[in-house]
C-alpha positions as CSV (number, residue, x, y, z in Angstrom):
1,M,-8.5,11.3,3.6
2,G,-10.8,8.5,4.9
3,Q,-12.2,8.2,8.4
4,E,-9.8,7.9,11.3
5,M,-9.5,4.5,13.0
6,A,-10.6,4.3,16.6
7,D,-7.4,2.5,17.7
8,Q,-4.4,4.0,15.9
9,A,-1.6,1.5,15.3
10,D,1.9,2.3,16.6
11,I,3.3,3.2,13.2
12,R,6.7,4.8,13.2
13,Q,7.7,6.9,10.2
14,D,11.0,8.2,9.0
15,V,11.3,10.5,6.0
16,E,14.0,11.5,3.6
17,Q,13.6,13.9,0.7
18,F,12.6,11.2,-1.7
19,A,11.5,8.3,0.6
20,V,9.2,7.5,3.5
21,R,9.8,4.5,5.8
22,C,7.1,3.0,8.0
23,S,7.6,0.3,10.7
24,L,4.9,-1.4,12.7
25,L,4.4,-4.5,14.8
26,I,1.4,-6.8,14.0
27,S,-0.1,-9.3,16.3
28,A,-0.2,-12.1,13.7
29,P,2.1,-14.7,12.2
30,T,4.2,-13.5,9.2
31,E,2.1,-15.6,6.8
32,R,-1.1,-13.8,7.8
33,A,0.5,-10.4,7.7
34,F,1.7,-11.0,4.2
35,A,-1.6,-12.5,3.0
36,V,-3.7,-9.6,4.2
37,F,-1.3,-7.0,2.8
38,A,-1.0,-8.6,-0.6
39,G,-4.2,-10.6,-1.0
40,A,-6.9,-8.5,0.8
41,L,-6.4,-4.9,-0.5
42,T,-10.2,-4.4,-0.8
43,D,-10.5,-5.0,3.0
44,W,-8.2,-2.2,4.1
45,W,-7.4,0.3,1.3
46,V,-9.1,3.7,1.4
47,R,-11.6,3.7,-1.4
48,E,-11.1,7.4,-2.0
49,Y,-7.6,6.5,-3.0
50,T,-8.8,4.8,-6.1
51,W,-9.7,6.1,-9.6
52,S,-13.1,4.4,-9.4
53,G,-14.1,6.1,-6.1
54,P,-15.9,4.6,-3.1
55,E,-19.3,4.1,-4.9
56,A,-18.0,2.4,-8.1
57,L,-15.0,0.4,-6.9
58,S,-15.6,-3.3,-7.3
59,E,-12.2,-4.8,-6.5
60,L,-8.5,-4.1,-5.7
61,G,-6.0,-6.7,-6.3
62,M,-2.4,-7.8,-6.8
63,E,-1.5,-10.6,-9.1
64,P,0.6,-13.0,-6.9
65,R,3.8,-13.2,-8.9
66,A,6.8,-11.2,-10.1
67,G,5.5,-9.4,-13.2
68,G,1.9,-9.4,-11.8
69,M,-0.1,-6.2,-11.7
70,L,-1.6,-4.1,-8.9
71,Y,-5.0,-3.1,-10.2
72,E,-8.5,-1.9,-9.5
73,I,-11.7,-2.9,-11.1
74,G,-14.4,-0.2,-11.2
75,P,-17.6,0.5,-13.0
76,Y,-18.6,-1.7,-16.0
77,G,-15.5,-3.9,-15.4
78,F,-13.1,-1.0,-16.1
79,R,-9.6,-2.0,-15.0
80,A,-6.8,0.4,-14.1
81,D,-3.3,-0.8,-13.3
82,W,-1.5,0.9,-10.5
83,G,1.9,-0.8,-10.8
84,R,3.8,-4.0,-11.3
85,V,5.1,-6.6,-8.8
86,L,8.9,-6.6,-9.1
87,I,9.6,-9.1,-6.2
88,W,7.1,-11.7,-4.9
89,D,8.6,-13.6,-2.0
90,P,5.9,-14.7,0.4
91,P,5.8,-14.4,3.3
92,R,9.0,-12.3,3.6
93,R,9.1,-9.6,1.0
94,L,7.1,-7.8,-1.7
95,V,8.3,-5.0,-4.0
96,F,6.2,-3.2,-6.5
97,T,6.2,-0.1,-8.7
98,W,3.9,2.8,-7.8
99,Q,2.7,4.0,-11.3
100,I,0.4,6.8,-10.1
101,G,1.6,10.3,-10.5
102,P,1.3,13.2,-8.1
103,D,-1.8,14.4,-10.0
104,R,-3.3,10.9,-9.7
105,S,-2.7,10.2,-13.4
106,P,-1.3,6.9,-14.6
107,V,2.5,6.7,-15.1
108,P,2.9,4.1,-17.9
109,D,6.8,4.2,-17.9
110,P,8.0,2.2,-14.9
111,A,11.3,4.1,-15.0
112,R,9.3,7.2,-14.0
113,A,7.5,5.4,-11.2
114,S,8.3,5.3,-7.5
115,E,8.7,1.9,-5.8
116,V,7.3,0.3,-2.6
117,E,9.1,-2.4,-0.7
118,V,7.4,-4.3,2.2
119,V,9.4,-6.6,4.4
120,F,7.7,-9.0,6.9
121,L,10.0,-10.0,9.8
122,T,9.0,-12.6,12.4
123,E,9.5,-11.1,15.9
124,T,7.8,-14.0,17.8
125,P,5.6,-16.9,16.4
126,G,2.6,-14.6,16.8
127,Q,4.1,-11.2,16.0
128,T,5.4,-9.7,12.7
129,R,7.3,-6.5,12.2
130,V,6.2,-4.9,8.9
131,E,8.7,-2.5,7.4
132,L,7.5,-0.5,4.4
133,E,9.6,1.9,2.3
134,H,8.1,4.0,-0.5
135,R,11.1,5.4,-2.4
136,H,12.3,7.1,-5.5
137,F,9.8,9.9,-5.4
138,D,12.4,11.9,-7.4
139,R,11.2,9.9,-10.4
140,H,7.9,11.8,-10.2
141,G,9.6,15.1,-11.3
142,E,9.0,18.6,-9.9
143,A,6.1,17.5,-7.6
144,A,8.2,14.8,-5.9
145,E,8.6,16.4,-2.5
146,G,5.0,17.4,-2.1
147,Y,3.9,14.0,-3.3
148,R,6.2,12.3,-0.7
149,R,4.7,14.5,2.0
150,A,1.1,13.6,0.9
151,L,1.9,9.9,0.8
152,T,3.6,10.0,4.2
153,A,0.2,10.9,5.7
154,G,-1.5,8.5,3.2
155,W,0.6,5.5,4.2
156,H,0.0,6.2,7.9
157,E,-3.8,6.0,7.3
158,L,-3.5,2.9,5.1
159,L,-1.3,1.0,7.5
160,S,-3.7,1.8,10.4
161,R,-6.5,0.3,8.4
162,Y,-4.2,-2.6,7.4
163,V,-3.6,-3.4,11.1
164,A,-7.3,-3.4,11.8
165,A,-7.9,-5.8,8.9
166,V,-5.1,-8.1,10.1
167,D,-6.7,-8.1,13.6
168,G,-10.0,-9.1,12.0
169,H,-11.7,-5.7,12.2
170,R,-12.8,-4.4,8.9
171,P,-12.1,-0.7,8.7
172,P,-15.1,1.6,8.2
173,L,-15.9,2.3,4.5
174,S,-14.5,5.7,3.6
């Protein structure tokens, strides 16, 4: 995994056999919390968690609409799609497919992909509770349980970096 963050966010996790749920409180309005999560992936995503790798990754993005793609752009303009936006409801809710298999290979069939839902709840005018659920790991076949365990740790690191990005601190390059 990437480098540890100096100040770990208070991220609470709960797991089931085929799902992981994360909850955290962000010191930012809901609009900013949503905008950084969906619109600034390059600022907080661990670059080793891409097909392009840290040296060749050019961009990570999410097309801002239902039916839009989550994607990376790597060397020579190479584009790899990670999933598809199912629900785009800023600044409240975002749902997308996770079309990356346990062996890091693309999963072209969305019926065989897991799914991520992120909900942004206003706690106070300057605080947002972010609740993320990555579910349906059973769709990834025999490796589902191991994949869920790996992504439980992966989401903790990603969300720690996300908190730093929302706070205006760019996480260290991994």
